[in-house]
C-alpha positions in Angstrom: -12.1 -22.9 -0.8 -11.3 -24.1 2.8 -13.9 -22.6 5.1 -12.9 -20.5 8.2 -13.6 -21.9 11.4 -16.2 -20.3 13.5 -14.8 -17.2 15.4 -16.3 -16.1 18.8 -16.3 -12.3 19.0 -14.1 -12.2 21.6 -11.4 -14.8 20.6 -7.8 -13.4 19.6 -7.3 -13.9 15.5 -4.0 -14.8 14.1 -3.7 -14.2 10.3 -0.3 -15.2 8.7 0.6 -16.1 5.1 3.0 -15.0 2.3 3.0 -11.7 0.8 0.1 -10.6 -1.5 -2.2 -13.6 -0.3 -4.9 -11.3 1.0 -4.5 -11.6 4.8 -5.3 -7.6 5.4 -8.4 -8.1 3.5 -9.7 -11.0 5.7 -8.6 -9.0 8.9 -10.5 -6.3 7.9 -13.6 -8.4 6.9 -13.4 -9.9 10.5 -13.1 -6.7 12.1 -16.1 -5.2 10.3 -18.1 -8.1 10.8 -17.3 -8.6 14.6 -15.3 -5.9 15.9 -11.6 -5.7 16.9 -8.4 -4.2 16.3 -6.0 -5.1 13.5 -2.6 -5.2 14.7 0.3 -5.3 12.3 2.8 -8.4 12.3 5.2 -7.5 9.5 8.7 -6.4 10.0 8.7 -3.7 7.3 5.4 -2.2 7.6 6.4 -0.8 10.7 8.2 1.8 9.1 7.0 5.1 8.2 8.8 5.8 4.8 7.1 3.1 2.4 3.2 2.9 2.5 2.5 1.8 -1.1 5.6 -0.6 -1.5 4.9 -2.5 1.7 1.1 -2.8 1.2 0.2 -1.1 4.2 -3.7 -0.8 5.0 -4.8 2.4 3.1 -6.4 5.5 4.7 -9.5 4.4 3.7 -9.2 0.7 5.2 -7.8 2.4 8.3 -11.0 4.3 8.6 -13.3 1.3 8.6 -11.5 -0.4 11.4 -8.9 0.5 14.1 -5.3 -0.1 13.1 -2.1 -0.4 15.2 1.8 -0.8 14.8 1.7 0.3 11.1 3.9 3.1 9.8 5.0 4.3 13.3 8.8 4.1 13.4 11.1 6.3 12.0 12.8 4.9 8.8 16.2 4.8 10.6 15.2 3.5 13.6 16.3 0.0 15.0 13.2 -2.1 15.2 13.2 -6.1 16.2 10.6 -8.5 17.5 11.6 -7.3 20.8 10.5 -4.0 20.1 7.2 -5.4 18.6 6.4 -7.6 21.5 6.8 -4.8 24.0 4.5 -2.5 22.1 2.1 -5.5 21.6 1.6 -6.4 25.1 -0.7 -3.5 26.3 -2.8 -4.1 23.1 -3.6 -7.4 24.3 -4.6 -6.1 27.6 -7.1 -3.7 25.9 -11.0 -3.8 25.6 -10.6 -4.7 21.9 -10.1 -8.0 20.3 -6.9 -8.3 18.5 -6.6 -9.3 15.3 -2.8 -9.8 14.4 -2.1 -10.0 10.9 1.2 -10.0 8.9 3.9 -12.2 7.2 6.8 -12.1 9.6 6.8 -15.7 10.7 9.2 -14.8 13.6 6.8 -12.5 15.0 4.2 -15.0 15.4 6.5 -17.6 16.8 7.7 -15.1 19.3 4.3 -14.1 20.4 3.0 -18.0 20.6 6.2 -19.4 22.0 7.9 -16.6 24.0 11.1 -14.7 23.1 14.6 -14.7 24.5 15.6 -11.6 26.3 18.6 -10.9 24.1 20.6 -7.8 24.7 20.5 -5.3 21.8 23.3 -5.2 19.1 25.6 -2.5 19.8 26.1 0.0 16.9 29.7 -0.9 16.5 28.8 -4.8 16.1 26.2 -3.8 13.4 28.6 -1.7 11.5 31.0 -4.4 11.8 28.5 -6.8 10.3 27.5 -4.7 7.7 31.2 -4.2 6.6 31.7 -7.7 6.4 28.5 -8.3 4.5 29.5 -6.2 2.0 33.2 -7.2 1.6 32.5 -11.0 2.0 28.8 -11.8 1.8 26.6 -13.2 4.1 28.0 -16.8 3.6 30.9 -15.5 5.8 28.4 -14.7 8.8 26.7 -18.1 8.3 30.1 -20.0 8.4 30.8 -18.5 11.8 27.5 -19.7 13.3 27.4 -22.6 15.7 25.7 -25.7 14.0 22.8 -25.6 16.2 21.8 -22.1 15.6 22.4 -22.4 11.9 20.0 -25.6 11.7 17.3 -23.1 13.4 17.3 -20.0 11.5 16.2 -19.4 7.8 19.6 -19.5 6.2 18.3 -18.0 3.1 17.1 -14.9 5.0 20.2 -12.5 5.1 18.5 -10.6 8.0 18.0 -13.9 10.1 21.9 -14.7 9.5 23.2 -11.4 10.4 21.2 -11.2 13.6 22.1 -14.7 14.8 26.0 -13.4 14.0 25.4 -10.3 15.9 24.1 -12.1 18.9 27.1 -14.5 19.0 29.7 -11.3 18.3 27.7 -9.3 21.1 27.0 -11.8 24.0 29.7 -14.3 23.0 26.5 -16.9 23.4 24.8 -18.6 20.3 21.5 -17.7 19.6 20.5 -21.2 20.2 21.3 -21.1 23.8 19.3 -17.7 24.1 16.2 -19.3 22.5 16.3 -22.4 25.0 15.8 -20.0 27.7 13.0 -18.5 26.5 10.5 -17.2 29.0 6.6 -17.9 28.8 4.7 -16.5 25.6 2.3 -13.5 25.9 -0.3 -15.5 24.2 -0.6 -19.2 23.6 -1.5 -20.5 20.4 -4.4 -22.5 22.0 -5.8 -19.2 23.1 -6.4 -17.9 19.6 -8.0 -18.9 16.1 -4.6 -19.1 14.1 -5.3 -19.0 10.4 -2.7 -19.7 7.9 -3.1 -18.5 4.1 -2.1 -21.9 2.1 -2.4 -20.7 -1.4 -1.4 -22.1 -4.7 2.2 -21.0 -6.0 1.2 -20.2 -9.3 -2.2 -18.0 -8.3 0.2 -16.0 -5.7 2.7 -15.5 -8.3 0.2 -13.8 -10.4 -1.2 -11.8 -7.7 2.6 -10.7 -7.1 3.0 -9.4 -10.5 -0.4 -7.7 -10.4 0.2 -6.0 -7.3 3.7 -4.7 -8.2 2.5 -3.2 -11.2 -0.5 -1.7 -9.2 2.0 -0.4 -6.7 3.7 1.8 -9.3 0.3 3.1 -10.4 -0.4 3.9 -6.8 2.8 5.8 -6.4 5.4 3.7 -5.3 8.1 5.3 -7.7 7.0 8.8 -5.9 7.9 7.2 -2.7 11.4 5.8 -3.8 12.0 9.4 -4.7 11.2 10.6 -1.6 13.8 8.2 -0.1 16.4 8.8 -2.3 18.2 11.8 -0.9 18.6 9.6 2.4 18.9 6.1 1.0 21.0 3.9 2.8 20.6 0.1 1.8 21.8 -1.3 5.3 18.7 0.2 7.2 16.1 -2.4 8.0 13.3 -0.3 6.4 15.0 -0.2 3.0 14.8 -4.0 2.7 11.5 -3.3 1.4 11.1 -5.5 -1.4 11.2 -3.3 -4.6 13.1 -0.5 -2.8 16.4 -1.1 -3.9 15.3 -1.8 -7.5 13.3 1.6 -7.7 16.1 3.4 -6.3 18.3 1.8 -9.0 16.0 2.9 -11.4 16.3 6.5 -10.2 20.0 6.5 -10.2 19.7 5.5 -13.7 21.2 2.1 -13.3 18.2 0.2 -14.9 15.2 0.9 -16.6 11.6 0.9 -14.8 10.6 -2.2 -16.7 13.8 -3.7 -15.5 13.3 -2.6 -12.0 9.6 -4.0 -11.7 10.7 -7.1 -13.1 13.6 -7.6 -10.9 11.0 -6.6 -7.8 8.5 -9.0 -8.7 11.2 -11.9 -9.0 12.5 -10.8 -5.6 9.1 -10.7 -4.1 8.2 -14.5 -5.4 11.6 -15.6 -4.0 10.5 -13.6 -0.6 7.0 -15.6 -0.9 8.7 -19.1 -1.4 10.8 -18.6 1.8 7.8 -17.4 3.7 6.0 -20.5 2.4 8.9 -22.7 3.4 9.0 -21.5 6.9 5.3 -21.6 7.7 5.2 -25.2 6.5 7.8 -26.0 9.0 6.9 -23.9 11.9 3.2 -23.5 11.7 1.9 -27.2 11.4 -0.7 -26.7 13.8 -2.4 -23.6 12.4 -5.7 -23.6 10.7 -4.8 -23.9 6.9 -7.0 -21.4 4.6 -7.1 -21.3 1.0 -9.4 -18.6 -0.7 -11.8 -19.3 -3.6 -8.9 -18.7 -5.9 -6.1 -20.3 -4.4 
């Protein structure tokens, strides 16, 4: 086990890591032992329509420490890292020490490195992007990006590819140019205790498989059933891993076992992309490996 560093009760804490690695449990432990408000840094956990499937903190966990920015956004609303930073800013000025935890690396980099003030994507451009993805795939959008932007983004992440294309289409200026004009960050990394879960791949894969089975037991299929009538695969909230697979099962397109297996594979692939991103972008973070990692 890599020991945790000494953490002063007034120090902001950042906890990042791949899905299913145990970030929320550590955040809750710190909050209970030292105090603080646990703040979500996961792009899908902000939505109100998937609690079990996105592994949001349970009601029991929320009763043990104050939580913020979880499940507060309607399922069909747009939400971006810019929205998150605007909602986070007043929480950083509050009386409670922030404990910010999640698996969306872009949120942490925007927080500690700053975020360019990019105009929002108009609905017409978003619709055009969605149509092209449906007809041509994400590779078509990636091919139209400038080399500098393409080298910076996670090209394996369809949402990042589409976002970069939408910025170029909306503003006529590459995402890389907007990033180069970035204002100062809300919270510098050296003002925090930045903890990155650095876990063994096989240990994590075993946890992923166990957790998805547990999600089914806790009601993930009921959540999918509640989302079936309004299902729209293009909504960001419905990018929750496991959602398309469970919806496909409910539509009779695959068995529940097939859906669970497909969702588990998708989660492992997502965790691999996360680990790659963290290794590349979070070299200065404190690496933490739990006992089993």
